[in-house]
N, C-alpha and C positions, 0 to 999 in steps of 0.2 A: 504494500500500500504506500502511496506517495503522501507525505505529510508536509506540514508547514505551509509555505507559500505556494507549493505545487500540489493542488488538490487532485484526488484520484479521478474526478470527473472532468478534468480540464482537457479540452481537445487540442492536441498538439499535432499540427500537420508534419508529417515526415516524408522525405523523398526517398527514392530508391537507395541512395547511399546510406542513409540512416537505417533503413530497414535491413539492408544487407549487413551492416555492422552489428546489429542486434541478432539477426538470424544466424550468423556464423557461430555464435555461442551455443546454438541448439544442434549443431552438427547436421545429421541427416534428418532430424525431426523438425524441419523448418515450419511445418504446419503448427507445431506447438508455439513457435515464435509469433506467428500471426495471431494465434489464439490469445497469447499473453498480452501482446500489444493492443489488441482489440478490447480485451477485458479492462485494460488501463485507460481506455478512451482515446488511444492514439490512432489516428486515421492516416492512411496512405494518401499522399497528395502528389500527383505527378507534376513535374516542373514545367512551367510555361515557357514559351519562347522568350518572353520578357525576362524571366529569371535567368535563363541561359545567356542572354545577351548582357545582362548586368554582371554576371560572373566573368564573362570574357573581358568586359571593360575594366573590372576591378583587378583581374589577374594581369592584364596588360599594364595597368598603372603600377602594380607591384614589381613587375619585371623591369619596366622603364626606370624605376627608382633604384634599380640595382639588386632587387630581390634575388636570392639564390635558389638553389634546388630544394631547399628545406620545405617550401610550400608547393603543393601540387594542385591541379585543377579542382580536385574534390573539395579542398578547403574553400575555394571561391564559389563553387556550386552550392555548398551548404549555406554560406552567408547570403548569397543572392536569393536563394529559395526562401530563407527566413525573412529577408527584407521585403520581398515582393508578395509573398503568399502567407505570411504568418504575422503574429503580433510580437514575437520575441524569439530569442535563441538561447537555449541552455548550453553553456560552454564553459570550459576552464581557460580557454584561450581568448580572453577579453581583448588583448592588445590588437591582434590581427583584425578582429571583426569591428572594433571601434575605429580603427584606422581606415579600413577600406569600405565600410558599409555605414556611412553616416545616416543617422536616424534610426538605426536598428536598435531595438530594446534588447539589452543583454542581461541574462540572469546567470549568475555564477555561484556555484555551491561554496 
């Protein structure tokens, strides 16, 4: 059960990257991952063209500023998805998302 500021009935859109990261923990029983996420009120949300283009723009800015190989496209896809299709992002990497996704509400444990 999710407690505190993250209520169990809160709907948190997740894209394919997030679902894949969770499902891998379930090994071959990925159906159990879908069941668990659904039980928590987490819904799958496919990325829009707008989100993908926002990711490309932000990743381009990162690379232009001399960003190295530490960051990959997935980092920017997650941020852009949250910015354009959600109301917040739960992450431990506040610095990246605050720098490249202005206006994104960030929650950090």
